[in-house]
C-alpha positions as CSV (number, residue, x, y, z in Angstrom):
1,M,97.2,74.4,124.6
2,D,96.9,77.9,122.8
3,S,98.2,80.9,124.4
4,P,95.8,83.8,125.0
5,G,96.6,85.9,122.1
6,E,95.8,82.8,119.8
7,I,92.3,82.1,121.1
8,A,89.6,83.1,118.4
9,G,87.3,85.7,119.5
10,D,89.9,87.3,122.1
11,D,89.4,91.2,121.8
12,E,92.9,92.5,120.8
13,E,93.8,96.0,120.8
14,Y,95.6,97.4,117.8
15,G,99.6,97.4,118.2
16,P,102.0,100.2,117.6
17,D,102.5,99.1,113.9
18,D,98.9,99.3,113.1
19,A,98.7,102.8,114.6
20,R,102.0,103.9,112.8
21,R,100.5,102.6,109.4
22,A,97.2,104.4,110.2
23,R,99.0,107.6,110.8
24,W,101.2,107.3,107.5
25,T,98.0,106.5,105.6
26,A,96.0,109.4,107.0
27,T,98.8,111.8,106.4
28,G,99.7,110.6,103.0
29,T,96.2,110.7,101.7
30,G,95.5,113.9,103.1
31,A,98.7,115.6,101.5
32,L,97.7,113.8,98.1
33,L,94.1,115.1,98.3
34,T,95.3,118.6,99.3
35,L,97.6,118.7,96.2
36,A,94.8,117.4,93.9
37,G,92.4,120.0,95.2
38,L,94.9,123.0,94.8
39,A,95.7,121.7,91.4
40,A,92.0,121.6,90.5
41,A,91.4,125.0,92.1
42,L,94.1,126.5,90.0
43,L,92.9,124.9,86.8
44,R,89.2,126.0,87.4
45,L,90.5,129.5,88.2
46,T,91.9,130.0,84.8
47,G,88.8,128.6,83.0
48,P,85.4,129.9,82.5
49,A,84.0,128.3,85.7
50,P,81.8,130.2,88.3
51,A,83.7,131.7,91.1
52,L,82.3,129.2,93.6
53,V,84.0,126.3,91.9
54,P,87.6,127.1,92.8
55,V,86.7,128.3,96.1
56,A,85.2,124.8,96.7
57,Y,88.2,123.0,95.7
58,A,90.4,125.4,97.7
59,L,88.3,124.9,100.8
60,G,88.2,121.3,100.3
61,A,92.1,121.1,99.8
62,G,92.2,123.2,103.1
63,V,90.1,120.6,104.9
64,C,92.2,117.7,103.7
65,A,95.4,119.6,104.8
66,L,94.0,119.8,108.2
67,A,93.2,116.1,108.1
68,A,96.8,115.4,107.2
69,L,98.0,117.4,110.2
70,L,95.7,115.5,112.4
71,G,96.6,112.2,111.0
72,A,100.3,112.9,111.6
73,R,99.5,113.8,115.3
74,G,97.7,110.5,115.6
75,R,94.2,111.7,115.5
76,T,93.3,109.2,112.7
77,R,89.7,108.9,113.0
78,R,89.0,112.7,113.0
79,A,91.4,112.7,110.2
80,L,89.4,110.1,108.2
81,W,86.2,112.2,108.7
82,L,88.0,115.4,107.7
83,L,89.1,113.7,104.5
84,I,85.7,112.5,103.8
85,A,84.3,116.1,104.3
86,G,87.0,117.7,102.4
87,V,86.4,115.4,99.2
88,M,82.5,116.2,99.5
89,V,83.3,119.8,99.4
90,M,85.4,119.3,96.4
91,A,82.6,117.2,94.8
92,L,80.1,119.7,95.6
93,G,82.1,122.4,93.8
94,D,82.5,120.2,90.9
95,Q,78.6,119.6,90.7
96,V,78.2,123.5,90.7
97,D,80.0,123.7,87.4
């Protein structure tokens, strides 16, 4: 006889390992995107790009830094949405150029 955890279709909650992995992923991705956004802002600041471009990269990096902070505190869904918003702001700044 199958145990209750082995029955197909049984609704299972995520365990502590899954939550820890999600926190580390959100934090690491947010930190990486923050560094990439800041580097792009600095590179675009020294070039002939319009002023809106480095501002958009820096703003997107700030949103990704906030997402990394929220991810570290366990708010992984909000962190995911903020990561998406931060990358969209950076992409919008890139399209202005």
